[in-house]
C-alpha positions as CSV (number, residue, x, y, z in Angstrom):
1,M,-43.8,39.5,-41.2
2,V,-42.0,42.6,-40.1
3,L,-43.3,46.0,-41.2
4,T,-40.8,48.9,-41.0
5,N,-41.7,52.5,-40.8
6,G,-38.6,54.6,-40.4
7,D,-37.0,53.7,-37.1
8,R,-39.9,51.5,-36.0
9,S,-40.5,47.8,-36.8
10,V,-43.6,45.9,-36.0
11,T,-43.8,42.1,-36.0
12,L,-47.2,41.0,-37.1
13,V,-48.8,38.1,-35.2
14,T,-51.0,36.1,-37.5
15,M,-53.4,33.3,-37.0
16,S,-51.9,30.0,-38.0
17,D,-53.8,27.5,-40.1
18,G,-54.1,25.3,-37.0
19,L,-57.2,27.0,-35.8
20,I,-59.1,26.6,-39.0
21,A,-57.9,23.0,-39.4
22,E,-59.1,22.3,-35.9
23,L,-62.5,23.9,-36.6
24,V,-62.8,21.9,-39.8
25,R,-61.9,18.7,-37.9
26,I,-64.6,19.4,-35.3
27,Q,-67.1,20.2,-38.1
28,R,-66.3,16.9,-39.9
29,E,-66.3,14.9,-36.6
30,R,-69.7,16.1,-35.8
31,D,-70.9,15.8,-39.4
32,W,-72.1,19.4,-39.5
33,S,-72.8,21.3,-42.7
34,D,-71.3,24.8,-43.1
35,R,-74.6,26.2,-42.1
36,E,-74.7,24.2,-38.9
37,M,-71.1,25.1,-38.1
38,A,-71.8,28.7,-38.6
39,E,-74.8,28.5,-36.3
40,H,-72.7,26.9,-33.6
41,L,-70.1,29.7,-34.0
42,G,-72.7,32.4,-34.1
43,V,-71.5,33.8,-37.4
44,S,-73.0,33.8,-40.9
45,R,-72.6,30.8,-43.2
46,S,-70.8,33.0,-45.7
47,M,-68.3,34.3,-43.1
48,W,-67.5,30.7,-42.0
49,S,-67.1,29.6,-45.7
50,L,-64.8,32.5,-46.4
51,V,-62.6,31.8,-43.3
52,K,-62.6,28.1,-44.0
53,A,-61.5,28.7,-47.6
54,G,-58.7,31.1,-46.5
55,L,-60.3,34.0,-48.3
56,R,-60.9,36.0,-45.1
57,Q,-58.7,36.4,-42.1
58,P,-60.7,36.0,-39.0
59,G,-60.9,39.0,-36.7
60,A,-61.5,39.5,-33.0
61,K,-65.3,39.0,-33.3
62,F,-64.8,35.6,-35.0
63,L,-62.2,34.5,-32.4
64,R,-64.6,35.5,-29.6
65,A,-67.3,33.4,-31.3
66,V,-64.9,30.4,-31.5
67,K,-64.0,30.7,-27.8
68,R,-67.7,30.9,-26.9
69,A,-68.7,27.9,-29.0
70,F,-65.6,25.8,-28.1
71,P,-64.3,27.0,-24.7
72,Y,-62.0,24.0,-24.3
73,L,-59.9,25.0,-27.3
74,D,-56.5,26.6,-26.2
75,M,-56.4,29.7,-28.3
76,N,-52.7,30.3,-27.7
77,L,-51.9,27.3,-29.8
78,F,-53.4,28.9,-32.9
79,F,-51.2,31.9,-33.2
80,S,-47.7,32.2,-34.7
81,S,-45.4,35.1,-35.0
82,R,-44.1,35.5,-38.6
83,R,-41.1,37.5,-39.5
């Protein structure tokens, strides 16, 4: 997505659905409830549920929690530039 303000354009970089899909895959693979997944991430169960449902866009705090909980995940794979 490109936002334009007069002479300036800004391309937004958004999180792809890949990160959430990967986290859901891990959750299912380990047979964790939403509460257990949230505990492993270090976020509230409601936050995890909203992110998982696509009702909340994860912010920097959430991404740091993901990296802390799953350091082997390549975070660069989960972002896409949308125009």
